[in-house]
N, C-alpha and C positions, 0 to 999 in steps of 0.2 A: 587424450588431451595434448594439445601442442603448446598452449599458452594460457596462463592464468593471470587475471587482473585482481589486484588487492585493493579493497576499500577499507581503510583503517581509521578507527576513531582515535584521532591524534591526542586526545586528552586523557587517555587511559594507558597506564604503564603495562597492564596485562595485554592490551591489544598489541603494543609494540613487541612484546615477548612472543606472542602467538604468531605475529607476522614473521618473525625470524624462523619459527618452526615451519611455517609454510614455505619460506624461501629455501630452507634446508632440504625439505622434502622435494621441492622442484629441482634443486641442484643435483640431488642424487639420482634423479630420473630424467635428466636432460629436458626438463619442461621449462620454458621461458616464464618468468614471473615479473610483472610490472606493477608498480603502484599507480593508481589512477584516482580520479576525483580530487584533484588538487588545484590550488589557485596559482596563477602565474601573472606576475607583473600587476598585482592588485585587482585582477578581474577573474570572473568565473567563465569557464568554457561550457559550451553546450554538450549534451550527452554524446552526440555524434563526434564532436571534436575530441572528447576525452577517450572514447573507445578507439578511435583511429590512432591517437597518440600512443595508446597501449598496444597497438598492433592487432586490434580486433580479437580479443581473447575468447576462447571457447567456454571458459568457466570464470565467473566472477565470485570471489570469496569475500564476504563482508565480516569484519572483526569489530564488533561493538554491540549495540542494542538494536531495537527496531528502527530507530532513526537512521542508523548507518545502513541497515538492510534496505530501507526505502531508497537511499541514494544508489546503492548497488543494483536494486531492481530497475531503476530508471535507466541505468547504463545497460543492463542485460537485455531489457526489452528493446532498446534501440538497436542492438546487434543480434537479437535472437540467440543470445548466449544463455547457458545455464547459470543459476545463482545458488550459492550455498551460504547460509547464514550461520556464523559462529556466535554463540550467545555470550555476550559480556555485559548485558544490560540488566535492568531491574524488573521488566515486565515480560518480555520475550515471547510474544505471540507469533512472531514471524520467523525468528531464528530457529535453527534446526539442531545444532550439536553444541555441547559445552566445549570450552577451550581445550581442556586436556585431551579430548578425543579428536582433535583436528587431523592428526596424521592418519588415524584409522579411518576417518571419514574420507579423506583424499584417496586412501587405498581402495575403499569401497567404490568410489566413483571411477577410478582408473580401471578397476577390475570388473566393472559392469554389475556390481552388487547393489546398486542404488536404483531408485525409480525417479521418474520425473512427474511432478504434480503441476498441472496446468491451472492457472488462476486468471480470473477475469481482470481486465484493465479498463480504464475509462479514457476517452479522448473527448474533444469538443470542437464545436464551431462557435463563432462569435460574429457580432455585427461589424466589428472592426478589429484590427490588430490590437493585442494587449500591450500596453506600455505603462511603466511606472513613472509618474511625474517627478521632476527634479525636486529634491528636498525630502521626499518621503523615504528614500532609501536609507538615509542616515537615522531616521526615526524607527525604522523597522529592519534593522540589520539582521541578517540570517546567520545564526551560529557564530562561527569564528571568522567569517569573511564576508565579502560582498554578496549581494543577491545574484541569483541566476539571471542570465540575459532573458529578454522577452521571448516568448515562444515564436518560432518561425512559422511561416505559412507552408502547409503541405502542398508540394507541387504536383502530387499525384492525384489531387482531388479538384473537382470543378470549384471555382471561386466566384464570388460576386452575386449580385442580385438579392432576392428575398431570402436566400438560403445562407447568406453570410459567407465567411471564409473559414476553411478548415485549418486548424492550428496543430502544429506538431507537438502535441501534449500527451503525456502518459501519466496516469494516476493509478497507483495501486490501492491507496486508501480512500481518498476523497477529493472532491472539488468543493470549495467553500466560497460563498459570497457573503461578506460581512461588512458591518458599518465601519466607517473611518472616524466619525465624531462620536465621542462618548455620550454626548447629550442628545443624540438623534439617531433613532433607528432607521434602517433602510426599509423602503416600501417597494415590494417586488411582486410582480405577477408571476405565478408558478404554473407552468403548463406541463401536463403529462400526456405523452403520445399525441402532441399537437393540440390538445384541448385545455382550456383554462380550468385549473383546479380551484384556485382562490388567489386573492391578492393579500399578501402578508405584510405586516409591519413587525419587524423582528430585529434582534441583534445580529443574527446570521441565518443563512439557509445553506444546507449542505447536501450533497449527493455522494453517497458512499458505495463502495463495492462490498460484497460479503466479507472480504478480507478486512476492510476498514470499518466494519460494523462494531468492532470491539475497541475502536479508537475514539475520535471526537464524537462520532454519532452516538456511541454508547454513553459517553459523558453527558450528552444532551438529552438522554432519555430514549434513544432509539433502540430497536430490537437487536438481539444477537442473532446473526445469520451464519450458518455453516460456511466456511471458506470454500467448500466444494460446490456450493450452489452458484448459479448465475442470476443476478438480480441487481437492480439499482434501488438503493434505500434513500429516500428523501426524508430529511428531518429538519424541522424549523428549530431555531435556538431562541428561547425566550420570546415567543411570538405574542403580540398584544391582541389576542383574539381567543375565542373559546376553543377552536379546533387546533389543538397543539400536538396532534399525533403524527407519527411517521407514516409514510406510505411506501410499500414495497412494490416496485414496478418490475415487469418482465424485462428480460435482457434486450428485447427489441423495441421497448417503449422509452424513447428519450425523455429526459427531464430538462426543461428550458426555464431560465430565469430572466425576466425583463425588469430593469430598474425603472420605476414609474417616474412620471414627470416632476412630481413634487418631492421626490426623495433626495437625500444627500448622495454624495459619491459612495461607491462600494468597492471594496478591495476583493480581488480574486486570488485565492490561495490554492495551490495544487500540492497535495501531500505536505501541507504545512509551510510551504514556501510562497511568499508573495510574488505573483507573476504579472500583476496588472491592476489598473484601477478603471472602473466603469463610471460613466456619467449618466444622468437621467436620460432615458430613451435607449440606452445600450442594452444588449442582451447576450447571453451565452446559452448554448444548447449542449448538454452533456449526454453521451451515449456510449455504449460498449465499443471498445476499440477492436479493430481487426487483429491486433497483436495480442498475444497471451504471455503471461509471465511463466517461465519454465523453471520451477524451483526444485532443487535436488532434495529428495526424501530418502532416508536410510531405513525406513520402516513405516508402518501405518502411523499416522499422526493421531494421538489421543487428544483431539481438540477439546472435548467436553471435560476431560480430566484436567487439561491445562486451564480451561476456563474456571473450574472450581478452585484450582490452586492459585492462579494469578489474581483472581478477584476475591480471594479469601471468603468464599461462600460458606456460610454456616447453616446448620439445620435449625428449623423452628424448635423452640423448647418443648412444645407439646409432642412433636414428632420424636425428639430425642428420648423422651420418656418411654417410647415404644421400642427402643433399642435400634441397633444398626440394621438397615434393610438388607435382606438377603439379595444376592444377584437375581436379576429378572429371569435370565436364562442360564442354565449351567454351561460352562465352557470346557467341561471334561470330555465331551464327545463331539464328533462332527455334527454340525447343524443338519436338520432334515432338508430335503430337496427344495421345499418352497421357501426356505430361509437362506439357502446357500449363496444367493447373490447379494445378500445384505452385508453392510459394513459392521462387523462384530468384533469383540475382543478375541485375542489369540487363545487358542487351546494350549494347555500345558505342553504338549508334545511338538508344537509348531517350532520352526527354526527361529532362533532369536534374532534381534536386530544386529547388524554388523558392528555397531559400536554401542 
């Protein structure tokens, strides 16, 4: 590692203290450390501008919760950098290590004792460039500062015609199309792999990655999908129709949303940030990005244990009466050959996590 970029949750004292620990670690090892994802002169910079200002870091460390990690992931994906999430939040599906272990985690990365987990990202095309109309920004301010600038057009892709324009968008969690007026749902035609699935009247429609399946999609009744999978999860939010189920599409099957002619305007949010407003007749097409998020892991991620813990899952009373279930398979010995390729719990003699 030559250079580390810090994305710090400015509203948490523990984040500031942990940032000092990271700077101290960098100073002792002659590694440059720069704070990024900040506002200048009242405006937000694009991800490319932020990472360039930070000197194109090799590793981005986020200090906060999952929201802070999403900001860091956007920056890391832009620069093909690694990202390490330090958990200072309340849910923590995305972050990797607790704050007290940050020095040990950095040691593990520097010494090659970490692994890199590749996660699917979303990008999109649209019938036109996304813009936020004047006056809406003040009503929908993002966090502690102004909105991000409208997405740029990708210059490496063909543009125009029936296929729309390719936008420089990266979403780790989801892309959401939602109503602007409280008293009027949006009417949207939903297309999967280029074919019309159905026309919906709903509060919102969202396309999530497996990583984002435990975020807004889960709250809207969508399925939980392992973050190791590649898929697009389409979920309608409060649809005014009988078919209100999610649809899980293959990674090469795009999901497109067209605002119908008699609908009201619809807002486009990417990972929770308003990025544009669509008029009737406009459309967006969401598909798997050629980029991947490269997240640092210090050991196997117990996603399902974390799911049980974070969601406070409880057992059915009738099942509790039967006692605690025994492990499905013993982990005291090595698995047989036909199971050796599966993701399984650690055996007691296996080497422990580095932190």
